[in-house]
N, C-alpha and C positions, 0 to 999 in steps of 0.2 A: 615368575610368580613363585612365592614361597610355598612349601609343602603345606603349612598350616592353612593358607588361603585356599589351596586346592581342596583340602579336606572339608573346609567349610562350604565350598561351592557344591561338592559332592553330596554333603548332608542335606543342603537345601534342595537339590534336585531330587534326592530320594524322598524327601518330605512331600514335595509337590506331586511326585508320581504316586506315592501312597495315598495322598489326599484324593487325587483324580480317580484312583481305582476304587477306593472304599466309599467315596461320597455317594455314587449311585446305589450301592448296596445299603448304605445307611438310610437313604431316602426310601428305599423299598421296605425295609423292616419297620420304619417309623410311620409309614403311611397306613391309616386304618382301612383304606380301600383294598389293601392286600391281605386283610384279616378275614377273608371270606370263610375259612374253615372254623372261625371262632364266632360266627353269627349263630346264635341259638334259636332254633325254630321248634314249634310244636309238631304233633303228629300230622297236622294238616298243612304244614309248610308255612304257617304264619309266624312272622318275626316275634320273638319274645325278648331278646336282649343281646347285647354284645358281651363277649368275655375276651378281653385283649390277651394276646399271646405272651403272658408274663406270669412269673411266679413270685409272689410276695417274698421279698428278701433275696432276690436272685443275685447273680454275680455283678460285681462293680461295673464292669464295662457294658454289660447288657443293660443295666439300669440307666446308664448315661445315654447309650445309643437310643434305646426305646423312649427315653424321656424327651428326645428331640434335640439333644445337644450334639450327639454324634461325633464325627471325626474332629471338627474344630475344638470341641470341648475337651476331648481327650488329649489333643496336642497342647492345648493351653494348660491343662493340669500338669503336664510334664514340666511346665515352667513355674509350678507352685501356685497356680491360680485357681485351685479347686473351690475356695469359698466364693470367689468372684463368679465362677460358673454356677455355683449353687444358687446365688442370688439371681442370675440370669434365668435359670430353670424355674425358680420361684415366680418370677415375673411372667415367664412364658405360661405357667399353669394358670395364672390369672387371666391372661389373654384368651386362653382356650375356654375358660369358664364363661367369659363374656361373649365368645363366639358361638357358644352352644345353643343360643336361641335359634340360630339359623341351621345348625348342624349338630344334632344330638351326639354324634360320634365324638365330638370334641370333649364331652364330659368324660368319656372313657380314655381318651388320650391324656386327659388331665391327671389321671391316676398315675400314669407312667412318668409324667413330668415331676410329680410330687415324690415318687419313689427315687428318682434321680437326685432330687434336691436333698432329701434326708440321707441318701447314700454318700453324697459329697460332703455334707455338713451335718453330722449326727447331733450336734449341739443346738440345732435350729428348732427349738421347741414349738414355735408358732407353725412351722411347716408340718411337723408331726401332728399337731392339733388339727390343722385343716385337712391333712391327708386322711386321718381316721374318720373325721366328720364327713368328708366327701364320700368315702366308701360306705359307711354305716347309715348315712342319712340320704345323700343325693342318689348314689347308684342303687341303693336298696329300693328307693322309691321309683327309680327310673325303669327298672325291669318288671315284667309281669310274672315271670316264672318263680314259683316259691323256692325252688332249689337255688336259683341264682340270688334271690333275696337273702336266703340264709347264708350263702357263700360270701356275699359282700358284707353282711353284718359280721361274720367271722373274720373276714379280712380286716375290717375296721378295728375289731378287738385286738387282733394280732399286731396291728400297727401301734396301738397304744402300749401293748406289752413290750414291744421292741423299744419304744420311746422311753419307758421306765428303765429298761436295761441300759440304754445309752446315756440317760440323764437321771441317775438315782437320787441326786441331791436337789433336783428341781421339782417344784410342786405341780406344775401344770399337767404332766402326763398322768399323775395319779388322779388328779381331779377329772381329767378327760375320760379316763377309764371308768371311774365311779359314775360319771354323768351318763355314759353309754349304758351301763347296767341299770341305772335308775330310769332313764327316759326311753330307751329303746327296748329293754327287756323286762322292765318292772321287777328286776331282781334286787330286792332291798338288802338281802344278806351280803351279796357280793359287793354292792355299792358301799355298804357299811365298812367292809374290810379296808378299802383304800381311803375312805374319808377318815376313819379312825387312825389309820397310819399317819396321815398328814397331821391330825390334831396332836397325836402323841409324840411325833418325831420332828415336827417343824415348829417354828416360832410364830405365834399370832401377831399379826400386824394389820392395823387399820389402813385402808386404802387412802393414800395421800393424792392430792391433785396432780394429775399427769403420771401417776404410777399404777402399776398393777402387781400386787403381791404374788400373783400366780406366776409372774415372770421373774421373780426374785428367788435367789437361792434360799431354800429352807424357810420360807415364810408362807403364811396362809391368811387370808382375809376372813374374819369371822362372819361378815355379811354374805360371803359366798360359800365358803366351806362349812363354817359353823352352822349356818341356817340349813344347809342341805343335810348335814348329819342329824340335826334335830328333827328334820322332816322324815328322814329314813327311820329314826327311832320311833317316831309316831306311827309310821306305816307298819312297822314290825309289831308294835303294840296292838294295832288293829288286826293284823293278820293272825296273831296268836292269841288275841283277846287277853293280853298280858299287860297289866298296869305297871309292871316294873319297867317296861320299855317306855311307857308314857312318862314315867318319872325321869328316865334318862333323857328323854326329849326336853323336859322342863329344865333339867340340870344343864343341858347343852345351851339352851337359850339363855340361861342365867350366866353361863360362862361368856357368851357373846356380849352380854350387857356389861359384865365386869371389865371386858377389854375395851368396849366402846359404850359408855353410859348413855349416849344419845341415840342408841339403836332402838328406835321406836317400833320397828317391825318385830324384833325379837321380844320386846316387852309386850306387845299386843298378843303375840302367839303364846307367850308364857301365861298371860292372864287368862286366855281362852282355855288352855289346858288345865290350869288350876281350877277354873270354874266347873269343868266337866270331869274332873278326876273322880274315878269310881262311879261315874254316871252311866248306868247300863243302857239307857235310852239313847244317849249320845253315841256310845260304842256301837249299838245296833245300826244306827243311821250311817255312821262312818263305814261300817262293813258293807252296807247296801250301796253306798256311793262308790266304794272301791271296786266292788264287783261289777258295777255298771261301767266304770272306767276301763277295767280290764277287758270286758266284753267288747266295748267299742274299738279297742286297739287289737283285738284278736289274740290275746295272750291267755295263758291258763287262768282258771278261776282262782279266787282268793283261797277257797277251801283246798283246791289241789296244790296251790303253792305252799300253803302252810303245812300240808301233809308231806310234800316232797322235800321240804326244807326245815323240818322240825328240829329245833335245837336239841342237842344231846343233854342228858341229865346233868352232866358236868357243867355245860354252858348255862343251863337254867339256874344252877346254884350260883354261878358266877354273877348272873344278872340280878340276884337279889332274893333268891329263894325258889322253892319248887313251884312249878307253874300252876299245879292244881290248887295250891294255897292262894294264888293271886288271880285266878281266873274269875271274872265276874260277868 
């Protein structure tokens, strides 16, 4: 037997031994039944939620192990198959999601599978999108403890920020983060920052059959991004009682119509805003509805939000004049 053949046999034997030794350890750290120290309970010992033993953005190998791939995945990656393993982890996360009806712990395992997916393939924007949504929507709703709720919401935000860093030329991470600020936190100012960035730095493109501009490099769909930005401008106009923002909302709807003349939704919203421009009764009613909405979702009142997020005098000038001159 030649030396080369002997070396190959030795390597195979070492790989098998390594697999046999690490596999039980891998199963142990990947099994939520071993996460007892991370079960969160209240002062009466009542279960409040799980906090898996993971740190968002942890080491590459820990991400893969805890994601459920473990030793076979790491060995496969040495053969240049990391994207294939990422797809396997992605499918595994979907399996966990559908199993969660019978075992809620599967939802918390799913977070680790998604972390492994984006660690293996940082360009996988759909995985980033689902990962942040799962943390900020699913897990935030699943736990009862307010500290855990806030933590999972922060985790979701961090995932989207990491996604932007990994994919600065792709629109979806920016939109996902803007959507989180808009829908989960009612923070119109922070949502505006990322929507404006998309509009100013990416190219408008109408959605064609079978395509999603949010998945294309440097493109945004006016019916998705443009409508949201116009909506955010409207909400800021209501928060600050500032008609300059309402004008910006109308301008944005007009821009959407310029890109897509058949955009009937943008035209209807534009007509509505034109009808009520400088209508103080309409503004008063919109403030009342916004306050009721924020109360129902348990976020700070509109008055508190406007006070804590008041634009600087420089920003007010940029938006079309001093606010006291435009408040009605």
